[in-house]
C-alpha positions in Angstrom: 78.7 102.8 16.0 76.9 99.8 14.5 73.4 99.5 15.9 73.0 96.9 18.4 71.6 93.7 17.0 68.1 92.7 18.4 67.8 89.0 20.0 65.8 86.6 18.0 63.1 85.0 19.1 64.1 81.8 18.5 67.3 82.4 20.2 65.2 84.5 23.5 65.1 82.3 26.4 62.9 83.5 29.3 64.3 82.4 32.3 60.9 82.6 33.5 58.9 80.6 30.9 60.6 76.9 30.4 60.3 74.8 27.6 57.5 73.1 27.6 58.3 69.7 26.1 54.9 66.8 25.5 55.7 63.4 26.5 55.9 61.1 23.5 52.6 58.8 23.4 52.9 55.0 21.9 50.0 53.7 20.8 50.4 50.5 22.0 49.3 47.4 19.2 46.5 44.9 20.3 49.0 42.2 18.9 51.1 43.5 21.7 49.1 44.7 24.4 49.4 41.8 26.9 48.0 41.1 30.1 49.4 39.1 32.8 45.9 38.0 33.6 44.7 36.9 30.2 46.7 34.8 28.2 45.0 34.1 24.8 44.3 30.5 23.7 46.3 29.3 20.6 43.7 28.1 18.3 44.0 24.5 17.2 43.6 23.7 13.3 40.8 22.3 12.5 41.2 18.2 11.2 38.8 17.5 8.7 38.2 13.9 8.3 37.9 12.7 4.6 34.5 11.3 3.7 34.5 7.5 3.0 32.4 6.9 -0.7 29.8 4.8 0.1 31.2 1.9 -1.1 33.8 1.6 1.0 31.6 1.6 3.9 31.1 -1.9 5.4 27.6 -2.9 6.3 26.4 -5.8 8.6 23.7 -7.6 6.5 21.4 -10.0 7.4 21.9 -13.3 6.3 19.5 -14.0 3.6 17.4 -17.3 2.6 18.8 -19.8 0.5 17.8 -18.8 -3.4 14.4 -21.3 -4.0 15.3 -24.0 -7.0 13.0 -25.3 -9.6 13.4 -29.2 -9.2 11.0 -29.7 -12.2 13.4 -29.8 -14.4 14.0 -33.5 -13.4 10.2 -34.3 -14.1 9.6 -36.9 -16.8 7.4 -34.7 -18.4 9.9 -31.8 -18.7 10.5 -30.0 -22.2 14.1 -29.0 -21.6 14.9 -26.0 -23.9 17.7 -27.5 -25.4 18.7 -31.1 -26.1 22.9 -31.1 -25.1 23.0 -35.0 -26.8 20.7 -36.6 -29.6 21.4 -34.0 -32.6 21.4 -37.0 -35.4 17.7 -38.2 -33.9 16.6 -34.7 -33.6 17.4 -34.3 -37.6 15.5 -37.5 -38.5 12.4 -36.8 -36.7 12.6 -33.2 -37.8 12.7 -34.3 -41.2 10.2 -36.7 -41.0 7.5 -34.0 -40.0 8.8 -31.3 -42.5 8.0 -33.9 -45.6 4.8 -34.2 -44.3 4.0 -30.4 -43.8 5.1 -30.0 -47.5 4.1 -33.4 -49.4 1.5 -34.7 -47.1 2.9 -37.8 -46.8 6.0 -39.0 -44.7 7.7 -41.9 -43.3 6.2 -43.9 -40.1 8.8 -43.7 -37.4 9.6 -46.0 -34.7 12.1 -44.5 -31.9 13.2 -47.5 -30.4 16.2 -47.4 -27.0 16.4 -48.6 -23.6 14.4 -46.9 -20.8 15.7 -43.8 -20.0 17.6 -43.3 -23.7 15.6 -40.2 -24.4 13.0 -41.1 -26.7 10.1 -39.3 -25.2 12.0 -36.1 -24.3 13.7 -35.6 -27.5 10.4 -36.4 -29.5 8.7 -33.9 -27.5 11.6 -31.3 -27.8 11.1 -31.4 -31.6 7.3 -31.4 -32.2 7.1 -28.2 -29.4 8.5 -26.3 -32.3 5.7 -27.1 -34.5 1.9 -26.4 -34.1 0.3 -28.4 -31.6 -2.7 -29.1 -34.0 -0.3 -31.0 -36.6 -0.1 -33.9 -34.1 -2.5 -36.3 -32.2 -0.6 -37.7 -29.3 -1.6 -40.7 -26.6 0.6 -41.3 -24.1 0.7 -45.5 -23.5 0.9 -45.5 -20.0 -2.2 -43.0 -19.4 -4.8 -45.0 -21.4 -6.9 -48.2 -20.5 -6.7 -50.1 -23.7 -7.2 -49.7 -27.5 -10.8 -48.2 -27.7 -9.5 -45.1 -25.4 -6.5 -45.2 -28.4 -8.6 -44.8 -31.0 -11.0 -42.2 -29.3 -8.1 -40.0 -28.9 -6.7 -39.9 -32.2 -10.3 -39.1 -33.1 -10.7 -36.3 -30.3 -13.8 -37.4 -28.8 -15.0 -39.6 -25.7 -15.9 -43.2 -26.4 -19.3 -44.4 -25.5 -19.2 -47.1 -23.2 -21.3 -49.4 -25.2 -18.8 -48.8 -28.2 -16.1 -51.2 -29.4 -12.7 -50.6 -30.7 -13.6 -51.6 -34.5 -16.8 -49.5 -34.4 -14.6 -46.5 -34.0 -12.1 -47.1 -36.8 -14.5 -45.3 -39.3 -14.9 -42.6 -36.9 -10.9 -41.8 -36.9 -10.7 -42.2 -40.7 -13.2 -39.5 -41.1 -11.8 -37.5 -38.7 -8.5 -37.8 -40.0 -9.7 -36.8 -43.6 -11.0 -33.6 -42.2 -7.8 -32.6 -40.5 -4.8 -34.7 -41.4 -2.5 -35.3 -38.6 0.4 -37.3 -37.5 -0.3 -39.8 -34.9 2.2 -40.1 -31.9 1.8 -43.2 -29.4 4.1 -42.8 -26.8 5.5 -46.2 -25.3 3.5 -48.1 -27.1 4.1 -51.7 -26.1 2.4 -50.7 -22.5 -1.0 -50.4 -24.1 -3.1 -53.5 -23.2 -3.5 -55.6 -26.4 -1.0 -53.0 -28.4 -0.8 -55.8 -31.3 -4.6 -55.4 -31.7 -4.0 -51.6 -31.6 -1.6 -51.7 -34.5 -3.8 -53.9 -36.7 -6.1 -51.0 -36.4 -3.7 -48.6 -37.3 -2.6 -50.5 -40.5 -6.3 -50.0 -41.7 -6.4 -46.2 -40.7 -2.9 -45.5 -42.4 -3.8 -47.6 -46.1 -7.4 -45.2 -45.8 -5.6 -42.0 -44.9 -1.8 -42.4 -45.5 -1.1 -39.9 -42.3 2.2 -40.5 -40.7 2.8 -42.9 -37.4 5.5 -42.4 -34.8 5.9 -44.7 -32.0 8.3 -45.2 -29.1 9.1 -48.7 -27.4 11.6 -50.0 -25.6 11.1 -53.6 -26.7 13.4 -54.8 -29.3 11.1 -57.3 -30.5 8.8 -54.6 -31.3 8.7 -55.3 -35.0 9.3 -59.1 -35.2 6.0 -59.4 -33.1 4.2 -57.7 -35.8 2.2 -59.7 -38.3 3.4 -59.9 -41.7 1.0 -57.6 -43.0 1.2 -55.1 -41.1 5.0 -54.9 -41.0 4.8 -54.8 -44.3 2.1 -51.7 -44.7 3.1 -49.6 -41.7 7.0 -50.1 -42.9 8.5 -48.4 -39.5 11.8 -46.4 -40.3 13.5 -47.3 -37.2 15.2 -44.3 -34.7 18.0 -45.9 -33.0 18.3 -44.6 -29.4 21.5 -46.1 -27.7 22.2 -46.1 -24.3 23.7 -42.8 -23.0 27.4 -42.8 -22.3 28.7 -41.3 -18.7 30.0 -38.4 -21.0 26.2 -37.9 -22.5 24.4 -38.0 -18.8 27.4 -35.8 -17.4 26.5 -33.2 -19.9 22.5 -33.7 -19.2 22.9 -33.7 -15.9 25.0 -30.5 -15.7 22.6 -28.7 -17.8 19.6 -29.7 -15.7 21.4 -28.8 -12.4 21.9 -25.2 -14.0 18.4 -25.2 -15.4 17.2 -25.6 -11.6 19.8 -22.9 -10.1 21.4 -25.3 -8.1 25.4 -25.2 -7.1 26.4 -28.8 -7.3 30.5 -29.7 -7.5 31.2 -31.2 -10.6 32.9 -34.1 -8.7 29.5 -35.5 -7.9 27.9 -34.6 -11.1 30.5 -37.2 -12.8 30.1 -39.5 -10.2 26.0 -39.7 -10.6 26.8 -40.0 -14.3 28.9 -43.1 -13.7 26.4 -44.8 -11.9 23.6 -43.9 -14.2 25.8 -45.3 -17.0 25.5 -48.7 -15.7 22.2 -48.7 -17.5 22.3 -46.0 -19.7 19.4 -44.2 -18.4 19.0 -40.7 -18.3 16.1 -41.2 -15.8 18.4 -42.9 -13.5 20.8 -39.9 -13.7 18.2 -37.2 -12.8 16.5 -39.1 -10.4 19.9 -39.5 -8.3 20.3 -35.7 -9.0 17.0 -34.4 -7.6 17.2 -36.7 -4.9 20.3 -35.7 -3.5 19.3 -32.1 -3.7 16.4 -32.6 -1.7 18.4 -34.6 0.9 21.0 -32.3 0.7 23.6 -35.2 0.1 25.5 -33.7 -2.9 29.0 -34.5 -1.9 30.4 -37.9 -3.4 30.0 -39.6 -0.1 26.5 -38.6 0.0 26.1 -39.8 -3.6 27.5 -43.1 -2.9 25.5 -43.7 0.2 22.5 -42.7 -2.1 23.2 -45.0 -5.1 23.1 -48.0 -2.6 19.4 -46.7 -1.2 18.2 -46.5 -4.5 19.4 -49.9 -5.5 17.7 -51.5 -3.0 14.5 -49.4 -3.5 14.4 -50.3 -7.2 14.4 -53.8 -6.6 11.8 -54.1 -3.6 9.7 -52.0 -5.7 9.8 -54.5 -8.5 9.2 -57.3 -5.7 6.2 -55.6 -4.3 4.6 -55.4 -8.1 4.7 -58.9 -8.8 1.8 -61.0 -8.6 1.8 -63.8 -5.9 2.6 -66.8 -8.9 5.0 -64.2 -10.2 6.7 -63.8 -7.1 6.9 -67.3 -6.6 8.6 -68.3 -9.8 10.9 -65.5 -9.6 12.1 -66.9 -6.1 12.3 -70.1 -7.8 14.9 -68.8 -10.5 17.0 -67.1 -8.2 17.3 -69.7 -5.8 18.2 -72.3 -8.8 20.5 -69.8 -10.5 22.6 -68.8 -7.5 23.3 -72.5 -6.7 23.7 -74.1 -10.4 25.1 -71.0 -12.2 23.3 -71.9 -15.4 20.2 -71.3 -17.6 17.3 -73.4 -16.2 14.9 -75.1 -18.7 11.3 -73.8 -18.5 10.0 -77.1 -18.5 11.5 -77.4 -15.2 9.3 -74.5 -13.7 6.3 -76.5 -14.6 7.9 -79.7 -13.0 9.0 -78.4 -9.9 6.2 -75.6 -9.1 3.5 -77.8 -10.4 2.1 -75.4 -13.3 0.3 -76.2 -16.7 2.7 -75.6 -19.4 0.4 -72.8 -20.8 0.6 -71.0 -17.4 4.3 -71.4 -17.0 4.8 -69.7 -20.3 2.6 -66.8 -19.5 4.4 -66.1 -16.3 8.1 -66.5 -17.8 7.0 -63.9 -20.7 5.6 -61.4 -17.9 8.9 -61.6 -16.2 10.6 -61.5 -19.6 8.7 -57.8 -20.0 10.2 -56.6 -16.8 13.7 -57.2 -17.9 15.0 -59.5 -15.2 15.4 -62.4 -17.1 16.0 -63.5 -20.5 14.9 -66.6 -22.3 16.3 -68.4 -25.4 16.2 -71.6 -27.2 18.8 -74.3 -27.0 18.9 -77.8 -29.0 18.3 -80.7 -26.6 20.5 -84.1 -26.8 17.7 -85.9 -29.0 17.6 -83.2 -31.6 14.5 -81.5 -30.1 14.7 -77.9 -29.1 13.9 -76.5 -25.7 13.4 -73.0 -23.9 15.7 -72.1 -21.4 15.8 -69.0 -18.8 19.0 -66.5 -17.6 18.8 -64.0 -14.9 19.8 -60.8 -15.2 23.8 -61.0 -13.9 23.6 -58.2 -11.6 20.7 -59.3 -9.6 22.6 -62.8 -9.3 25.9 -61.0 -8.2 23.8 -59.3 -5.5 22.2 -62.3 -4.0 25.3 -64.1 -3.9 26.6 -61.4 -1.9 23.5 -61.8 0.7 22.4 -58.2 -0.7 19.1 -59.5 -1.5 17.3 -61.7 0.7 16.1 -64.7 -1.0 13.7 -66.2 1.2 11.6 -63.3 1.6 10.6 -63.4 -2.2 
């Protein structure tokens, strides 16, 4: 009989001992562990504001004061750094100076043209590029007479008791020691300028240094004595009146140098007004005044032109001597009514003046360039002198713009 099989321990259960099983414990994740009392807040993503470049940042700046401008560029003694016209005249002056430097001799020059045609500014523009010791410069409007001119040429101060003829040998000696070009600006503005030219004739014969003169008198050479004219033999450098285009370029250049902004239309209007007499001086004066008075619009220039015309005439009248004013008033009144040239002898008759005094007064008015004289033939074969007035003055008188009774 087979042996009884012992029950396995695995299969052997005891009624008294039940199988103890441990409950499964699950570890709750922190993410899943929720609490009804604490709900985590959702974090909003950070919005990064883009940084604007500095150039894009708008800054409110305080208004800056107006830039200062330089009105000295409009003054008469201003020497421009460039010349926009007068190339031909510049070359003629340079050639004479270069010839003197190279050969020791050169032509005498007569710079001739109407007032404001650029004679002085062109001459000084050329001279500034040379050694200043090469020139003896005299401003005709700034000297009293012949003696003072000769003293300046010699580089000395004249004594009160010295006379002009006594200074001539001194001038010759000074120029022999230091040869220089004699420059006399506005020579006909010097009292007794014909006497001065007589002394310069003797100086030139002795030292042969060039003489440059500027003048707005077209009869300059005709008035010189024959021997003086033939000895000095001036080579004429003509300065014709500026055109409107010339004046536009000059004014535009000076306005730029001044650092001012003016409408182009205004510049052309200034040039057009000044072109009536061809004067750069008038154009530059009008531009400067317009800037100062802040009248740089075309309408402002038109208003300014009327004011300047009135002032010019009043200034002229105020400078006349009483007798000159009397003769001038007589001429205007008669010319407006008769509209024909007036014989000079009628002035002597109607104003009870001697012929010599009448001739003196008429010559003075002619130098102011408001009257012109010419010689006409009489019916009986004789010649007599007549006077014609500046047409612009007559036109103003006819329009009532000039009060004839106040002259």
